[in-house]
C-alpha positions, -999 to 999 in steps of 0.1 A, spaced: -14 935 910 3 901 905 -19 897 872 -3 929 865 33 918 868 25 885 851 11 903 822 44 931 821 68 901 826 51 879 805 49 906 774 87 911 780 95 874 780 74 871 747 94 901 734 125 888 744 117 856 723 103 873 693 135 896 692 155 862 693 136 847 667 140 880 643 176 878 647 178 841 642 156 845 608 178 874 596 210 853 599 190 826 579 183 848 552 219 864 551 228 826 546 201 817 521 212 850 501 249 841 504 244 806 491 220 816 460 244 843 453 273 819 452 251 789 431 237 823 412 273 827 399 278 793 391 254 799 358 278 821 339 308 800 352 290 769 337 279 788 303 319 799 301 330 764 301 305 749 280 317 775 256 352 759 258 340 725 254 318 736 226 349 754 208 369 720 211 344 701 196 342 727 166 381 728 162 382 691 164 355 688 137 370 716 113 403 701 116 389 667 101 369 686 76 403 704 62 418 670 53 386 664 31 391 702 16 427 694 12 416 663 -11 389 684 -27 414 715 -34 435 688 -50 413 668 -72 384 693 -75 396 727 -78 386 733 -40 347 723 -45 339 700 -15 303 694 -27 315 682 -61 336 654 -43 309 647 -22 283 641 -53 312 622 -72 319 602 -39 279 596 -37 275 579 -71 306 558 -68 297 516 -70 323 513 -44 302 512 -8 332 528 14 335 556 -9 299 562 -5 303 560 32 330 585 31 307 608 13 282 603 41 309 609 68 318 641 49 281 652 48 280 648 85 310 668 92 298 696 74 266 694 88 282 692 126 307 722 118 278 743 107 257 730 138 284 737 163 295 772 146 256 782 150 257 769 187 290 791 195 279 822 175 245 819 197 268 820 229 293 849 218 262 875 212 266 905 229 235 911 246 244 884 277 204 881 282 201 866 249 233 841 256 216 827 287 180 825 271 198 806 240 219 787 264 191 775 285 167 767 254 191 755 228 225 742 240 235 710 231 222 687 259 251 661 253 279 686 253 260 701 284 261 668 302 296 663 293 307 698 308 285 693 340 305 659 345 341 678 343 324 715 358 346 729 384 327 754 410 343 789 405 335 824 412 341 846 383 347 878 390 331 896 360 301 922 362 276 898 341 284 871 368 281 886 396 250 908 383 234 869 375 245 859 409 231 888 428 194 886 408 190 851 414 199 857 452 172 881 453 148 864 437 153 833 455 151 856 487 115 873 477 104 835 466 112 824 501 97 858 519 65 849 495 60 814 508 68 820 543 38 851 541 17 821 524 22 793 547 20 817 576 -18 829 562 -25 791 553 -17 784 590 -39 809 602 -67 800 576 -65 762 589 -55 765 624 -68 799 639 -65 786 674 -31 778 673 -26 819 661 -45 833 689 -26 814 712 4 827 704 -8 865 710 
């Protein structure tokens, strides 16, 4: 009889402890989901701020190039490449250096325009892929330095946050399951004592 009561109350006590652990695990899962969701919406927010910075660099490069285009319009019938070729054949080193500068500006404008076009693409997933693998690392670093946390209320950002949060939660559960299996495999006595 005494053994029966101990078994009954012991199981009730263990059941209460397991129930409390489930509640705590549920709260941890909700907190984890919320945090990863908030972190997940930061990716679209960062891409938006990166696009603004990229746009600023492009506008600045174009404004410098326009000054040379104005000279080409006045003296070379608007042909900037003819002006550059003429500058490159000049015997004065500063004029040759100016030709190099113009070529660098042309390359910079083309590069920045291609970067921006890749992020303006209509397909959101392609924007993220282009950003992750082809973004300018210097501009990205500068954006990160000035980045301010935001929660953009647009469907793409919320969807990205939800996907990242769900995937993170699934990865956490898979890790927990693998850890539990490994623990049972390595320490079977510990598992039997819990039952």
